[in-house]
N, C-alpha and C positions, 0 to 999 in steps of 0.2 A: 670836900665840899659837903655841906649840910643842905637838906631839903626838907621842908614841910608842906603839907598840903591840907586842905579843907575842901568839903563839898557843900553844895546847896542845890536846890531844885526849883523850877518854876514851870508853870504851864502857859502856853501861848499858842495863837494861831498865826499862820502866814501862808503866803503863796510865792512863788518865784515867777515874776512876769517874764523873764527871758529864758526859762527852761521849757523844753518842748517834751512834755510828758505829763504824768499825772501830778506832778507837784506844782503844775500851773494852777491847779483848783485849790481854793481855800481849805486848808487842813490844819491840823494841830498837832503838838508834841508835847509830852512830859519831859522837859529838858533836864538833864543833870549837868551840873558845871563843877569842875575842879579847878582850883587856884594853887600854884605851886610859888613858894619863896625859896630863893637859894642864897647861900652865904657860906663864907669860910670861917667865921668866928662866932662864938655863943657870947651870950650876955653873962653877968655875974651868977645868974640863977641857972645857967646851963641850957639856956634857949636861944634859938635863932630868932623865933618871933612868937609871940603869945598867940596860941590857937585861938583863944577867944575874939581878940582883936581882928585878926584875918578872918575868922567864920562871920563875925558881925558885919564886916564891911562887905563881904561877898553875899550875905544874906539881904543887905540893904540894896545892892545892885540888882539882884535877882527880883527882889520885891517890886522894883520899878518896872519890870517887864511882865511880872506875873498876871495872868488872865487879861493880856493885851492883844491886840492886832498888831504884830509886828510891823506890817507894812505902813502902819499909820504912826509909828513912833517918831517923833520929831524933837530936835533940838535947836533952840533959837529959830524956830520956824522952818527948819531944813530937815527933810526926811533923813532919818540916821542910816537907814540901810539901803537907800537909793531904790527903793521898791523890789529888792531882792535880798530879804533877810536870811541869807544863806548862814549855815552853821559856821562858816569861817568869818563872816562879817560879825555875827553875834559874838563870837569869841574875841575878836579884836576890841568891840564896843565894850564888852564887859572888863577886859584888861585895862583899857584906858579909864574907865569909870573906877575901877578898883585901885589903880594907881593914885588917883586923887583923894581916896578915902583912907588908905593905910599910912601910917606914920613913916617918914623918912628915916631909915636906920643906917648907920655908917658901913656896915658890911653885909647887908641883906637886901635883896631886891626882888621885886616880883618878876618871876621868870616866864611863866606860861599860864594859859588859861585853856582849858579843855571843855568842849560843849558837845555833849552826847545827845543826839536826836532820838536814838534807840540805844539799848544796851550795847550794841556792837558797831555803831556808826559814830565816829568822833571827828571833830575838827579841833585844831590846836592852833592858838596864836602864841608866838614866842617874842618877848620883848627884844628890841635891837640891842641893847646894851648888856645882854646876858652872856654868860659863858657856859 
């Protein structure tokens, strides 16, 4: 199994409405995001997926969140993070948005997205159809 990954960053503010502690207060993070693609076969050029395509798609998604108040992010008028933009929910959101942006390849799939709130605190979302 081959795996490639790319990274991007964004800065955003949020609060966790149902958290009982300091994260109930508005605060911000410089998020680091890693996206992983896995597959078993390489193309004629010996690549699983072009880094540039994956990196460009991830940067586009992160740009949509950059310098935002995550509690206010909406899609079709519905709050995306249900007023609790946890790292776990952010990871899932980025995964779903990234899946829409990367080309469908016969033997490569988006596997996971990691969201780091700090250098040592990470949440991961893994796609359902991944091995």
